[in-house]
TITORTI-834378 format. One record per residue (C-alpha): x, y, z; chain. Coordinates in pm, whole numbers, plus 50000, padded with zeros to 5 digits. Layout:
% TITORTI-834378
xx|yy|zz|c
X|Y|Z|A $
...
END
This chain:
% TITORTI-834378
xx|yy|zz|c
50000|50000|50000|A $
50142|50339|49899|A $
50055|50575|50182|A $
50297|50837|50313|A $
50067|50947|50589|A $
50216|50867|50929|A $
50011|50621|51129|A $
49985|50754|51481|A $
49946|50526|51780|A $
49752|50638|52080|A $
49594|50487|52388|A $
49269|50522|52572|A $
49103|50336|52858|A $
48737|50425|52823|A $
48407|50263|52739|A $
48300|50267|52375|A $
48061|50548|52288|A $
47790|50609|52033|A $
47730|50886|51782|A $
47372|50913|51894|A $
47334|51231|52096|A $
47038|51112|52293|A $
46861|51261|52591|A $
46756|51131|52928|A $
46453|51267|53110|A $
46483|51292|53485|A $
46276|51483|53736|A $
46391|51778|53943|A $
46505|51735|54301|A $
46669|51949|54564|A $
47029|52034|54478|A $
47319|52122|54703|A $
47616|52352|54646|A $
47416|52667|54590|A $
47626|52975|54534|A $
47570|53261|54774|A $
47595|53567|54551|A $
47521|53673|54195|A $
47883|53774|54128|A $
47935|53770|53754|A $
48295|53664|53704|A $
48443|53490|54006|A $
48241|53214|54168|A $
48182|53224|54541|A $
48156|52953|54805|A $
47876|52712|54878|A $
47557|52845|55035|A $
47203|52739|55107|A $
46977|52993|54939|A $
46872|53068|54583|A $
46912|53412|54430|A $
46560|53529|54342|A $
46700|53812|54128|A $
46914|53591|53902|A $
46816|53496|53551|A $
46921|53195|53345|A $
47281|53190|53464|A $
47600|52983|53480|A $
47868|53038|53744|A $
48200|52881|53837|A $
48242|52729|54179|A $
48539|52884|54360|A $
48812|52659|54498|A $
49066|52780|54752|A $
49404|52834|54591|A $
49273|52789|54236|A $
49225|53088|54009|A $
48931|53092|53775|A $
48666|53328|53646|A $
48366|53311|53417|A $
48226|53594|53206|A $
48024|53678|52901|A $
48219|53709|52576|A $
48356|54059|52531|A $
48333|54182|52891|A $
48499|54013|53190|A $
48269|54203|53429|A $
47946|54086|53269|A $
47764|53785|53404|A $
47721|53463|53208|A $
47349|53517|53220|A $
47024|53574|53037|A $
46865|53823|53280|A $
46512|53805|53411|A $
46425|54111|53204|A $
46500|53913|52885|A $
46259|53634|52973|A $
46042|53689|52668|A $
46326|53771|52426|A $
46501|53467|52274|A $
46869|53511|52366|A $
47193|53327|52299|A $
47498|53401|52513|A $
47861|53291|52470|A $
48064|53269|52791|A $
48428|53196|52871|A $
48541|53002|53177|A $
48909|53080|53236|A $
49154|52863|53432|A $
49527|52807|53432|A $
49611|52499|53231|A $
49768|52288|53505|A $
49487|52370|53749|A $
49233|52258|53492|A $
49431|51942|53411|A $
49467|51857|53781|A $
49129|51962|53928|A $
48876|51993|53649|A $
48606|52239|53748|A $
48254|52274|53885|A $
47980|52493|53745|A $
47642|52602|53874|A $
47337|52651|53656|A $
47042|52862|53770|A $
46700|52874|53608|A $
46465|53123|53772|A $
46118|53025|53885|A $
45816|53134|53688|A $
45445|53064|53710|A $
45231|52779|53587|A $
45102|53007|53311|A $
45443|53154|53228|A $
45744|52943|53331|A $
46089|53087|53256|A $
46191|52746|53116|A $
45981|52434|53088|A $
46287|52217|53026|A $
46661|52255|53072|A $
46904|52073|52842|A $
47274|52033|52917|A $
47492|51900|52634|A $
47853|51806|52721|A $
48161|51918|52532|A $
48267|51630|52307|A $
48546|51571|52056|A $
48704|51301|51840|A $
49026|51162|51987|A $
49147|51053|51643|A $
49031|51021|51285|A $
48732|50789|51265|A $
48574|50648|50952|A $
48389|50385|50757|A $
48573|50113|50569|A $
48494|50065|50197|A $
48207|49831|50121|A $
48361|49633|49835|A $
48695|49512|49702|A $
48789|49296|49404|A $
49120|49118|49368|A $
49247|48902|49083|A $
49533|48659|49140|A $
49691|48529|48818|A $
49931|48240|48862|A $
49987|48345|49224|A $
50053|48709|49142|A $
49810|48993|49220|A $
49719|49155|48890|A $
49397|49343|48966|A $
49315|49540|49282|A $
49005|49756|49316|A $
48859|49894|49641|A $
48517|50053|49640|A $
48518|50037|49261|A $
48837|50247|49241|A $
49176|50110|49132|A $
49392|50067|49441|A $
49759|49996|49509|A $
49919|49655|49473|A $
50214|49582|49697|A $
50398|49324|49487|A $
50635|49220|49763|A $
50363|49157|50019|A $
50088|49069|49770|A $
49838|49307|49927|A $
49573|49539|49792|A $
49531|49872|49971|A $
49434|50237|49968|A $
49439|50518|50225|A $
49179|50343|50440|A $
49235|49966|50429|A $
49469|49687|50323|A $
49346|49341|50214|A $
49551|49026|50174|A $
49563|48812|49860|A $
49315|48573|50021|A $
49060|48850|50083|A $
49109|48899|50457|A $
49149|49237|50622|A $
49508|49321|50712|A $
49454|49671|50852|A $
49220|49969|50869|A $
49360|50319|50926|A $
49082|50393|51177|A $
49161|50093|51399|A $
49409|50213|51661|A $
49384|49892|51862|A $
49582|49702|51599|A $
49898|49912|51636|A $
50222|49739|51733|A $
50366|49809|52078|A $
50227|49923|52412|A $
50027|50220|52286|A $
49685|50106|52180|A $
49354|50278|52125|A $
48998|50214|52012|A $
48877|50060|51689|A $
48697|50345|51511|A $
48667|50159|51179|A $
48300|50089|51111|A $
48108|49891|50851|A $
48130|49575|50645|A $
48281|49480|50311|A $
48241|49209|50051|A $
48586|49118|49920|A $
48589|48913|49600|A $
48902|48721|49504|A $
48922|48568|49157|A $
49194|48309|49098|A $
49319|48265|48741|A $
49563|48001|48617|A $
49726|48008|48274|A $
49893|47671|48324|A $
49754|47368|48148|A $
49602|47289|47814|A $
49339|47405|47842|A $
49393|47599|48170|A $
49133|47548|48443|A $
48839|47783|48466|A $
48884|48082|48701|A $
48738|48051|49051|A $
48581|48329|49250|A $
48529|48352|49627|A $
48362|48639|49815|A $
48447|48696|50182|A $
48236|48917|50407|A $
48448|49140|50629|A $
48327|49312|50947|A $
48559|49600|51039|A $
48459|49545|51401|A $
48459|49902|51531|A $
48243|50211|51559|A $
48304|50566|51450|A $
48169|50665|51790|A $
48455|50481|51964|A $
48671|50784|51889|A $
48432|51026|52064|A $
48499|51136|52419|A $
48347|51364|52682|A $
48439|51421|53045|A $
48075|51342|53129|A $
48128|50986|53005|A $
48310|50928|53334|A $
48045|51071|53568|A $
47856|50768|53709|A $
47537|50963|53781|A $
47523|51130|53440|A $
47271|50955|53213|A $
47425|50740|52940|A $
47300|50589|52620|A $
47246|50218|52680|A $
47523|50005|52532|A $
47803|50237|52423|A $
47783|50446|52744|A $
47820|50784|52579|A $
47706|51071|52800|A $
47358|51174|52693|A $
47224|51526|52672|A $
47071|51577|53016|A $
46710|51693|53018|A $
46537|51823|53329|A $
46166|51901|53344|A $
46122|52220|53544|A $
45761|52330|53537|A $
45725|52661|53718|A $
45971|52580|53996|A $
46303|52680|53844|A $
46629|52508|53933|A $
46970|52557|54091|A $
47220|52275|54055|A $
47597|52230|54040|A $
47801|51978|53845|A $
48163|51874|53898|A $
48349|51778|53581|A $
48641|51543|53656|A $
48991|51622|53536|A $
49231|51424|53318|A $
49456|51374|53622|A $
49169|51252|53839|A $
49055|50999|53580|A $
49407|50867|53537|A $
49447|50830|53915|A $
49125|50626|53920|A $
49250|50412|53627|A $
48959|50526|53411|A $
49167|50696|53144|A $
49529|50693|53037|A $
49747|50977|53159|A $
49790|51259|52908|A $
49940|51608|52931|A $
49638|51772|52771|A $
49322|51966|52856|A $
49127|51853|52550|A $
48889|51666|52780|A $
48778|51972|52977|A $
48870|52277|52768|A $
48711|52312|52426|A $
48781|52679|52360|A $
48956|52751|52031|A $
49009|53049|51801|A $
49163|53310|52032|A $
49266|53516|51728|A $
48900|53531|51625|A $
48796|53634|51976|A $
49064|53906|51968|A $
48924|54044|51644|A $
48562|54050|51757|A $
48401|53861|52044|A $
48059|53965|51915|A $
48106|53787|51581|A $
48294|53484|51717|A $
48028|53233|51608|A $
48021|53366|51253|A $
48397|53367|51199|A $
48556|53091|51407|A $
48660|52768|51235|A $
48573|52466|51447|A $
48870|52223|51455|A $
48828|51895|51272|A $
48857|51712|51606|A $
48507|51844|51678|A $
48377|51882|51323|A $
48554|51623|51105|A $
48319|51648|50802|A $
48458|51337|50625|A $
48680|51036|50675|A $
48991|50981|50457|A $
48828|50832|50151|A $
49021|50620|49902|A $
49288|50880|49829|A $
49329|51022|50180|A $
49212|51368|50076|A $
48885|51373|50279|A $
48726|51525|49968|A $
48691|51238|49721|A $
48351|51114|49610|A $
48394|50806|49829|A $
48483|50996|50149|A $
48206|50929|50402|A $
48044|51214|50600|A $
48095|51213|50976|A $
47871|51388|51230|A $
47987|51688|51430|A $
48078|51610|51790|A $
48020|51963|51920|A $
48166|52312|51896|A $
48388|52316|52203|A $
48130|52441|52452|A $
47910|52295|52721|A $
47568|52400|52593|A $
47275|52491|52818|A $
46936|52532|52651|A $
46613|52664|52797|A $
46313|52515|52613|A $
45946|52599|52621|A $
45675|52334|52646|A $
45670|52295|52267|A $
46042|52217|52258|A $
46162|52543|52102|A $
46483|52692|52237|A $
46397|53011|52426|A $
46750|53078|52550|A $
47092|52923|52500|A $
47422|52961|52688|A $
47742|52826|52533|A $
48012|52793|52799|A $
48366|52755|52664|A $
48630|52639|52912|A $
48961|52808|52830|A $
49300|52690|52958|A $
49574|52956|52985|A $
49940|52867|52936|A $
50097|53129|53165|A $
50009|53309|53486|A $
50128|53640|53342|A $
49878|53640|53055|A $
49597|53503|53272|A $
49635|53771|53539|A $
49670|54047|53280|A $
49344|53942|53116|A $
49168|53901|53450|A $
49271|54254|53551|A $
49221|54436|53221|A $
48995|54220|53007|A $
49180|54329|52694|A $
49232|54031|52459|A $
49467|54232|52237|A $
49740|54254|52502|A $
49762|53887|52602|A $
49839|53547|52452|A $
49674|53252|52629|A $
49864|53013|52400|A $
50210|53147|52480|A $
50502|52918|52409|A $
50871|52972|52472|A $
51140|52886|52724|A $
51037|52878|53088|A $
51236|53132|53285|A $
51285|53343|52973|A $
50943|53387|52815|A $
50752|53321|53138|A $
50844|53345|53505|A $
50981|53006|53614|A $
51287|52833|53755|A $
51356|52582|53481|A $
51513|52753|53185|A $
51490|52437|52977|A $
51116|52376|53000|A $
50828|52524|52803|A $
50580|52792|52908|A $
50318|52560|52761|A $
50282|52263|52998|A $
49950|52114|52885|A $
49802|52077|52537|A $
49482|52257|52436|A $
49295|52291|52106|A $
49458|52619|52006|A $
49798|52472|52095|A $
49726|52184|51859|A $
49607|52412|51580|A $
49912|52639|51609|A $
50160|52351|51641|A $
50387|52280|51344|A $
50535|51941|51445|A $
50361|51748|51171|A $
50035|51680|50990|A $
49901|51416|51227|A $
49998|51585|51555|A $
49979|51953|51464|A $
49766|52158|51227|A $
50057|52384|51122|A $
49850|52690|51205|A $
49557|52583|50987|A $
49230|52521|51179|A $
49083|52351|50869|A $
49355|52083|50872|A $
49266|51728|50965|A $
49459|51693|51289|A $
49345|51527|51610|A $
49451|51504|51976|A $
49600|51151|51948|A $
49668|51203|52317|A $
49852|50883|52397|A $
50116|50953|52135|A $
50133|51332|52161|A $
50470|51449|52296|A $
50510|51731|52548|A $
50389|52069|52423|A $
50641|52295|52247|A $
END
């Protein structure tokens, strides 16, 4: 098989997930961890009373010794909130939850959602939906459905996959393209989306989905007359799921509703009636999950922090949604296809995992979205930039994705380390280490976290 693309190995220790973004209906109940004030940016401690003046609002739970603040896009002093006064005006709000990268990697974070009470005739929200931040850990895809191979006097002479001429490896007598390789007998040798078949200790999920009918025709020219050709068709099951490459931190929360079978975290739906709701939710960290042997250790915040496109936010926070390019790890569009271009006629569409935000939606009784809050968790590389932004709120004067030598480009002891300790989505997009591991500054490039094989950040 002629394929110059580097095959990347990576490891994961999670339950297989499904592409179905389903919902789970559960009733309301009393919640703990109420927040005591309506402070807009910095979360306060636990309390016992609801804020009757608050609207549809998200806040960050404060933790002693851990810096973090939450605000509406464009103004660090403005609450992540749809106010009570906007009850009848459909409103969408983008918010940014800011934490230092190592804090986020070590602790995760906890948020509080508040939905104000209404009346039986006019509830603020009839239902609340919470959709987790999800992403693809690696390139997933569907294997081709057909292949035809002709063996003439023991030599492979014809090789077609999916009706398209493919590559014959004369030395190994295999038939392959950018997605799969078949043997001369019609068995599957490899699929590029199956990371569990890699050699060595680093293994991952099988994200190769579908079935194929592989026809092998055997021709002999020996004899007078030569025997008639024989043809055998073998049915191949690729054995995986595209959804096996999806991941969300909520997959690891035992009390979060899951889709039966693959155990993907469902979109949580709460029926509110006129009563409103205050509830908090702790999202576990990459470090915590590794310490509990639920996930392999990685130096990355992909799991918790989905924010991307700081340059777009710098240009205009108000038009972020219209101008930001969602990384392929969240919006892959297509698998490789026969030629590896992702754009051939045989490349198979893949569903979007998300847009990098935890999404909160307030629905009326008919199911229409009355209000929506998109909360992007953002991991900052250096204390200097974080504190500058927290004090001034000016995105033009800071760089949350700062790289460089620790002790030179950021205040630290080790002059040999990097200011960037933990990977994030913008770090991956800006990275230039290679096509598979870095996007070389291009957010449209097909690059993925591949966390088990990703080296330390630059």
